[in-house]
Residue frames relative to the residue before (quaternion, step in Angstrom):
aa qw qx qy qz dx dy dz
M 1.0000 0.0000 0.0000 0.0000 0.00 0.00 0.00
N 0.3141 -0.7703 0.5373 0.1393 3.59 -0.92 0.95
F 0.0420 0.8009 -0.5969 0.0233 3.59 -0.46 0.97
L 0.3022 0.8003 -0.4733 0.2104 3.58 1.23 0.38
N 0.7074 0.4501 -0.3098 0.4484 3.58 1.17 -0.44
L 0.3846 0.6766 -0.4650 0.4220 3.56 1.34 0.32
T 0.2419 -0.8038 0.5332 0.1055 3.49 -0.94 1.14
S 0.0951 -0.8128 0.5740 0.0273 3.67 -0.55 1.04
K 0.1035 -0.7902 0.6032 0.0326 3.61 -0.72 1.01
A 0.7409 0.3534 -0.2244 0.5252 3.75 0.97 0.03
K 0.7768 -0.3657 0.2961 0.4185 3.49 -1.48 0.02
T 0.0931 0.7091 -0.6971 0.0508 3.49 -1.08 1.00
F 0.4967 -0.6008 0.5180 0.3522 3.46 -1.36 0.08
K 0.5790 -0.6266 0.3874 0.3494 3.56 -1.07 0.59
P 0.5092 -0.6739 0.4299 0.3190 3.54 -0.69 0.95
K 0.5374 -0.6049 0.4867 0.3293 3.54 -1.08 0.65
K 0.3431 -0.7502 0.4995 0.2645 3.62 -0.78 0.77
N 0.6865 -0.4989 0.3728 0.3753 3.50 -1.39 0.54
A 0.5855 -0.5985 0.4281 0.3400 3.59 -1.06 0.79
P 0.5352 -0.6394 0.4169 0.3618 3.79 -0.84 0.64
E 0.5574 -0.6110 0.4242 0.3689 3.55 -0.97 0.78
G 0.7482 0.3467 -0.3124 0.4715 3.46 -1.17 0.60
T 0.6306 0.4954 -0.3998 0.4439 3.59 0.98 0.37
K 0.6043 -0.5655 0.3895 0.4040 3.54 -1.13 0.23
Q 0.5571 0.6032 -0.3260 0.4686 3.50 1.30 -0.65
H 0.6752 0.4725 -0.2976 0.4819 3.62 0.94 -0.67
Q 0.6109 0.5243 -0.3402 0.4860 3.57 1.10 -0.73
L 0.6831 0.4931 -0.2889 0.4547 3.58 0.99 -0.95
Q 0.6798 0.4976 -0.3524 0.4075 3.49 0.94 -0.62
K 0.5666 0.5825 -0.3069 0.4954 3.48 1.37 -0.76
Y 0.6794 0.4577 -0.3096 0.4828 3.60 0.86 -0.94
A 0.6212 0.5157 -0.3682 0.4612 3.82 0.95 -0.68
E 0.6483 0.5133 -0.3374 0.4499 3.59 0.86 -0.96
A 0.6610 0.5357 -0.2979 0.4329 3.61 0.92 -0.81
T 0.6621 0.4821 -0.2901 0.4950 3.53 1.01 -0.93
L 0.6405 0.5638 -0.3188 0.4126 3.51 1.06 -0.78
G 0.6073 0.5765 -0.2983 0.4582 3.28 1.22 -1.02
S 0.6293 0.5819 -0.3329 0.3931 3.54 0.96 -0.63
G 0.4291 -0.7493 0.3798 0.3319 3.46 1.33 -0.37
N 0.6017 0.5374 -0.3406 0.4829 3.52 1.51 0.06
L 0.3227 -0.7805 0.5212 0.1230 3.52 -0.19 1.55
K 0.6908 0.5076 -0.3265 0.3981 3.56 0.73 -0.92
L 0.6035 0.5290 -0.3024 0.5143 3.54 1.27 -0.68
A 0.6894 0.5364 -0.3028 0.3811 3.49 0.80 -0.99
V 0.6727 0.4836 -0.2973 0.4746 3.68 1.18 -0.44
V 0.5695 0.6266 -0.3944 0.3570 3.60 1.05 -0.46
L 0.5103 -0.6699 0.4490 0.2986 3.50 -1.01 1.01
P 0.4700 -0.6835 0.4801 0.2853 3.60 -0.70 0.97
E 0.5942 -0.6547 0.3531 0.3061 3.37 -1.01 0.85
G 0.8215 0.1986 -0.1807 0.5031 3.60 -0.76 0.99
E 0.5684 0.5893 -0.3868 0.4243 3.63 1.34 0.07
N 0.6105 -0.5723 0.4601 0.2968 3.43 -1.47 0.57
L 0.4736 -0.6936 0.4753 0.2621 3.59 -0.78 1.01
D 0.6747 0.4975 -0.3148 0.4452 3.60 0.78 -0.75
E 0.6292 0.5014 -0.3320 0.4925 3.57 1.08 -0.73
W 0.6387 0.5283 -0.3282 0.4531 3.63 0.94 -0.73
L 0.6757 0.4438 -0.3176 0.4955 3.55 0.91 -0.88
A 0.5858 0.5574 -0.4016 0.4299 3.70 0.94 -0.57
V 0.6859 0.5263 -0.2842 0.4144 3.52 0.68 -1.12
N 0.7287 0.4259 -0.2199 0.4891 3.49 1.02 -0.96
T 0.5826 0.5298 -0.4114 0.4589 3.54 1.09 -0.31
Y 0.5776 0.5500 -0.3557 0.4872 3.64 1.07 -0.66
D 0.7023 0.5118 -0.2566 0.4232 3.54 0.77 -1.03
F 0.6907 0.4767 -0.2561 0.4797 3.53 0.88 -0.88
F 0.5999 0.5749 -0.3239 0.4524 3.51 1.15 -0.72
N 0.6677 0.4977 -0.2328 0.5023 3.47 1.00 -1.03
Q 0.6540 0.4836 -0.3442 0.4689 3.71 1.02 -0.75
V 0.6795 0.4612 -0.3217 0.4712 3.68 0.79 -0.93
N 0.6036 0.5621 -0.3672 0.4300 3.59 0.90 -0.78
M 0.7231 0.4413 -0.2702 0.4576 3.58 0.72 -1.00
L 0.6135 0.5293 -0.3561 0.4655 3.60 1.02 -0.87
Y 0.7110 0.3928 -0.3505 0.4662 3.68 0.57 -0.87
G 0.5307 0.6376 -0.4213 0.3665 3.58 0.97 -0.48
T 0.6357 0.5890 -0.3066 0.3937 3.56 1.15 -0.76
I 0.7761 0.3319 -0.1221 0.5222 3.50 1.16 -0.85
T 0.3075 0.8144 -0.4555 0.1863 3.73 1.18 0.16
E 0.6451 0.5426 -0.2842 0.4568 3.51 1.13 -1.10
F 0.7012 0.4285 -0.2473 0.5134 3.58 1.22 -0.62
C 0.6544 0.4090 -0.2866 0.5677 3.76 1.23 -0.33
T 0.2531 0.7763 -0.5464 0.1864 3.52 -0.29 1.37
P 0.6811 -0.5128 0.2696 0.4478 3.64 -0.96 0.39
Q 0.6334 0.5515 -0.3077 0.4473 3.48 1.22 -0.58
L 0.7438 0.3637 -0.2047 0.5221 3.57 0.96 -1.01
C 0.8145 0.0765 -0.1227 0.5619 3.69 1.06 -0.35
P 0.1759 -0.8490 0.4981 0.0134 3.59 0.38 1.57
V 0.7827 0.1812 -0.1100 0.5853 3.57 1.18 -0.34
M 0.4054 -0.6928 0.5213 0.2897 3.55 -1.06 0.79
S 0.0672 0.8086 -0.5579 0.1743 3.42 -0.48 1.20
A 0.2217 -0.7270 0.6310 0.1555 3.49 -1.53 0.24
G 0.7512 -0.1032 0.0370 0.6509 3.48 0.59 1.26
S 0.6684 -0.5370 0.3372 0.3889 3.47 -1.35 -0.21
K 0.6346 0.5504 -0.3248 0.4347 3.57 1.37 -0.06
Y 0.7720 0.2768 -0.1669 0.5474 3.53 0.99 -0.54
E 0.0730 -0.7680 0.6333 -0.0607 3.41 -1.16 1.10
Y 0.1595 -0.7805 0.6007 0.0670 3.73 -0.76 0.99
H 0.2022 -0.7132 0.6682 0.0632 3.45 -1.20 1.06
W 0.3585 -0.7532 0.5142 0.1992 3.62 -1.12 0.68
S 0.0845 0.7167 -0.6891 0.0655 3.42 -1.06 0.91
D 0.0941 -0.8133 0.5733 0.0324 3.60 -1.22 0.71
G 0.5242 -0.6576 0.3940 0.3710 3.44 1.46 0.01
D 0.7141 0.4063 -0.2223 0.5249 3.65 1.35 -0.14
K 0.7776 0.1556 -0.0662 0.6056 3.61 -0.05 -1.25
Y 0.7735 0.2609 -0.1247 0.5640 3.68 0.79 -0.82
K 0.0659 -0.8324 0.5482 0.0469 3.66 0.24 0.96
K 0.7625 0.2525 -0.1846 0.5664 3.67 1.20 -0.62
P 0.6403 -0.5038 0.4069 0.4130 3.57 -1.15 0.50
T 0.0228 -0.8341 0.5480 -0.0597 3.56 -0.65 1.28
K 0.4142 -0.7097 0.5042 0.2657 3.49 -0.70 1.05
L 0.0271 -0.7999 0.5964 -0.0619 3.64 -0.96 1.13
S 0.5591 -0.5436 0.4809 0.4008 3.59 -1.13 0.18
A 0.6582 -0.5115 0.3644 0.4152 3.65 -1.04 0.53
P 0.7127 0.4682 -0.2921 0.4331 3.62 0.71 -0.95
E 0.6689 0.5134 -0.2933 0.4506 3.51 1.08 -0.72
Y 0.6203 0.5384 -0.3107 0.4784 3.42 1.26 -0.77
V 0.6348 0.5103 -0.3005 0.4963 3.65 0.92 -0.82
D 0.6572 0.4792 -0.3669 0.4514 3.62 0.76 -0.98
H 0.6795 0.5107 -0.3216 0.4173 3.66 0.85 -0.90
L 0.5823 0.5661 -0.3030 0.4986 3.59 1.23 -1.05
M 0.7170 0.4363 -0.3115 0.4457 3.69 0.46 -1.01
E 0.6679 0.5064 -0.3145 0.4456 3.55 0.87 -0.79
W 0.6080 0.5628 -0.2963 0.4751 3.53 1.12 -0.87
V 0.6707 0.5007 -0.2813 0.4694 3.54 0.93 -0.95
Q 0.6826 0.5205 -0.2564 0.4443 3.46 0.91 -1.18
Q 0.6443 0.5236 -0.3111 0.4624 3.57 1.08 -0.64
Q 0.6649 0.4516 -0.3015 0.5128 3.54 1.10 -0.48
L 0.5895 0.5511 -0.3498 0.4759 3.58 1.04 -0.60
D 0.7084 0.4737 -0.2348 0.4676 3.60 1.06 -0.95
D 0.5924 0.5997 -0.3408 0.4163 3.50 1.36 -0.38
E 0.3532 -0.7850 0.4659 0.2047 3.49 -0.34 1.27
S 0.5993 0.5400 -0.3722 0.4590 3.73 1.19 -0.54
I 0.7036 0.4267 -0.2684 0.5008 3.73 1.04 -0.43
F 0.7979 0.1227 -0.0187 0.5899 3.63 0.84 -1.20
P 0.1879 -0.8389 0.5025 0.0921 3.54 0.27 1.08
S 0.2851 -0.8296 0.4427 0.1855 3.69 -0.35 0.89
K 0.7062 0.4452 -0.2396 0.4957 3.58 1.24 -0.30
I 0.3480 0.7291 -0.5420 0.2316 3.61 1.10 0.28
G 0.8188 0.2341 -0.2257 0.4730 3.47 -1.30 0.75
N 0.3181 0.7137 -0.5857 0.2157 3.71 1.01 0.31
I 0.5337 -0.6008 0.5217 0.2865 3.51 -1.31 0.75
V 0.1280 -0.8216 0.5555 -0.0023 3.64 -0.65 1.19
N 0.4572 -0.6794 0.4858 0.3057 3.58 -1.16 0.42
I 0.7018 -0.4665 0.3278 0.4271 3.61 -1.24 0.12
F 0.6206 0.5928 -0.3056 0.4124 3.55 1.14 -0.74
Q 0.6738 0.4603 -0.2852 0.5029 3.42 1.18 -0.85
I 0.6223 0.5459 -0.3528 0.4363 3.53 0.98 -0.56
L 0.6445 0.5211 -0.2692 0.4905 3.48 1.11 -1.02
F 0.6280 0.5562 -0.2964 0.4565 3.63 0.99 -0.72
V 0.6326 0.5046 -0.3070 0.5010 3.58 1.17 -0.94
I 0.6730 0.5352 -0.2993 0.4137 3.62 0.83 -1.10
I 0.6883 0.4924 -0.2321 0.4795 3.52 1.04 -1.14
I 0.7336 0.4129 -0.2588 0.4736 3.79 0.74 -0.98
D 0.8276 -0.1523 0.1513 0.5187 3.46 0.75 -1.13
A 0.3383 -0.7997 0.4733 0.1485 3.56 0.16 1.24
D 0.6381 0.5439 -0.3065 0.4507 3.53 0.97 -0.90
V 0.5950 0.6154 -0.3777 0.3529 3.62 0.96 -0.50
A 0.5817 0.6200 -0.3377 0.4040 3.52 1.27 -0.84
S 0.7523 0.3820 -0.2194 0.4899 3.56 0.98 -0.96
R 0.4595 0.6962 -0.4587 0.3063 3.76 1.01 -0.05
D 0.3847 -0.6887 0.5731 0.2220 3.48 -1.02 0.89
P 0.4092 -0.7435 0.4678 0.2468 3.63 -0.75 1.09
F 0.6745 0.5052 -0.3239 0.4300 3.53 1.20 -0.33
P 0.5854 -0.6045 0.3794 0.3845 3.67 -1.01 0.54
P 0.6455 -0.5457 0.3580 0.3966 3.59 -1.13 0.60
N 0.7742 0.3382 -0.2649 0.4648 3.69 0.95 -0.40
F 0.1268 0.8422 -0.5022 0.1494 3.42 1.38 0.63
Q 0.7259 0.4793 -0.2605 0.4189 3.52 0.58 -1.24
I 0.6054 0.5339 -0.3491 0.4760 3.68 1.11 -0.72
L 0.6934 0.5018 -0.2725 0.4395 3.54 0.94 -0.83
V 0.6080 0.5229 -0.3124 0.5093 3.45 1.23 -0.60
K 0.6180 0.5345 -0.3529 0.4559 3.64 1.01 -0.78
N 0.6673 0.5300 -0.3032 0.4264 3.56 0.86 -0.91
I 0.6544 0.5145 -0.2789 0.4789 3.54 1.07 -0.93
F 0.6779 0.4453 -0.3254 0.4861 3.64 0.97 -0.60
K 0.5858 0.5268 -0.3880 0.4783 3.60 0.95 -0.57
R 0.7252 0.4177 -0.3047 0.4546 3.63 0.63 -0.71
L 0.6087 0.5274 -0.3591 0.4715 3.62 0.96 -0.48
F 0.5583 0.5652 -0.3975 0.4591 3.57 1.08 -0.51
R 0.6232 0.5774 -0.3491 0.3956 3.55 0.77 -0.86
V 0.6796 0.4774 -0.2995 0.4695 3.54 0.96 -0.87
Y 0.5738 0.5042 -0.3797 0.5220 3.58 1.09 -0.59
A 0.7180 0.4386 -0.3202 0.4353 3.76 0.54 -0.88
H 0.6243 0.5063 -0.3751 0.4617 3.66 0.99 -0.37
I 0.6200 0.5549 -0.3325 0.4441 3.40 0.99 -0.77
Y 0.7229 0.4634 -0.2478 0.4486 3.47 0.79 -1.11
L 0.8168 0.3141 -0.1918 0.4443 3.51 0.77 -0.84
S 0.7078 0.4071 -0.2777 0.5062 3.55 1.33 0.11
H 0.8116 0.2080 -0.0590 0.5427 3.59 1.20 -0.75
I 0.3144 0.7517 -0.5463 0.1942 3.63 0.96 0.40
Q 0.6279 0.5367 -0.4090 0.3879 3.68 0.87 -0.46
V 0.6094 0.5441 -0.3309 0.4723 3.50 1.37 -0.72
I 0.6494 0.5367 -0.3029 0.4456 3.52 1.05 -0.81
E 0.5983 0.5603 -0.2917 0.4930 3.48 1.19 -0.78
A 0.6812 0.4818 -0.2992 0.4629 3.62 0.80 -1.10
L 0.7338 0.3860 -0.2661 0.4916 3.60 0.93 -0.83
E 0.4471 -0.7301 0.4348 0.2793 3.65 1.36 0.57
E 0.4254 0.6809 -0.4507 0.3902 3.71 1.03 0.84
E 0.4095 0.7278 -0.4923 0.2455 3.60 1.12 0.00
A 0.6770 0.5171 -0.3295 0.4071 3.63 0.86 -0.59
H 0.6001 0.5305 -0.3075 0.5138 3.49 1.29 -0.49
L 0.6696 0.4237 -0.3415 0.5055 3.58 0.93 -0.79
N 0.6286 0.5318 -0.3843 0.4176 3.76 0.79 -0.63
T 0.6602 0.5190 -0.2806 0.4648 3.55 0.99 -0.99
S 0.6499 0.4665 -0.3267 0.5033 3.63 0.89 -0.86
F 0.6821 0.4663 -0.3396 0.4495 3.71 0.58 -0.92
K 0.6671 0.5264 -0.3307 0.4105 3.56 0.75 -0.92
H 0.5883 0.5535 -0.3163 0.4975 3.57 1.21 -0.94
Y 0.6628 0.5161 -0.2796 0.4650 3.56 0.85 -1.15
I 0.6769 0.4792 -0.3226 0.4561 3.73 0.74 -0.83
Y 0.6675 0.5317 -0.3214 0.4104 3.52 0.89 -0.83
F 0.6423 0.5722 -0.2525 0.4430 3.37 1.33 -1.03
V 0.6863 0.4843 -0.2585 0.4771 3.56 0.90 -1.02
Q 0.6553 0.5172 -0.2895 0.4683 3.53 1.07 -0.91
E 0.6168 0.5846 -0.3100 0.4263 3.59 1.12 -0.76
F 0.7972 0.2929 -0.0387 0.5265 3.48 1.00 -1.07
Q 0.3483 -0.7810 0.4364 0.2799 3.58 1.50 0.13
L 0.1936 0.8190 -0.5067 0.1870 3.57 0.81 1.06
I 0.8291 0.1584 -0.1030 0.5262 3.65 1.01 -0.33
D 0.5270 -0.6610 0.4519 0.2848 3.49 -0.88 0.85
K 0.5746 -0.6121 0.4059 0.3611 3.69 -0.94 0.80
R 0.6222 0.5272 -0.3517 0.4597 3.67 0.86 -0.79
E 0.6591 0.5191 -0.3393 0.4255 3.57 0.90 -0.45
L 0.6544 0.5033 -0.2400 0.5108 3.50 1.39 -0.48
Q 0.4221 0.7654 -0.4073 0.2647 3.48 1.39 -0.33
P 0.6422 0.5353 -0.3747 0.4008 3.78 0.74 -0.52
L 0.7583 0.2683 -0.1465 0.5758 3.55 1.29 -0.51
A 0.1832 0.8161 -0.5224 0.1658 3.60 1.27 0.53
E 0.6857 0.4914 -0.2996 0.4456 3.69 0.60 -1.10
L 0.7280 0.4210 -0.2979 0.4517 3.51 0.83 -0.87
I 0.5873 0.5198 -0.4098 0.4658 3.66 1.00 -0.38
T 0.6642 0.4843 -0.3541 0.4460 3.59 0.76 -0.74
S 0.6154 0.5301 -0.3526 0.4647 3.65 1.04 -0.71
L 0.7100 0.4901 -0.2737 0.4252 3.56 0.76 -1.04
T 0.7378 0.4457 -0.2077 0.4624 3.45 0.91 -1.04
S 0.6208 0.5319 -0.3504 0.4571 3.66 1.10 -0.45
Q 0.5713 0.6343 -0.3720 0.3645 3.63 1.17 -0.25
D 0.6333 0.5334 -0.2948 0.4770 3.57 1.42 -0.29
């Protein structure tokens, strides 16, 4: 999905770079780009036949982080501590920040502070090789394969991702939803004025199909945008 024409005038986090060529991640990125180009978002989220689920989740986590980061970047000058003193999704839903480190207990923050912490928190996980290994699926030679077989045959079948990887991914997607919800319910007029509504809708629709396909987020978490989700997905 191309968001290069989105204009950002304030702080955003650096987009994650494409996976190195020769890796399975790079192949999956290219596959995802090709299926997205077909315009069929339902097809674009389906796990490619024969591929590893964790690798597919990792590639798409990078992608959605970049999408949400850039979309929020278009409205940051209108999302200030004065205008958005609380991170919310409309008048019924309020989100408090906790990360188990600096904020051990849920803490009320302004929307821009909350999003800054959220993006930094996601980026730290994406940069952590023990969670999101960057060299999965590297092409290896026959000598490396023989070495693995001789030394430790079990190594070949080991998943490079941590056992709790899917739990971590679910938490990332749950929190990214809150940024979508805040944009829609607090800044949709700005998005419309910037003529970026089509980009936002396409990104969010893609996100919804993905989290539904792999059951990454509880339905009650989606409640703030339930009507919009029904409207967007009923068009197919």
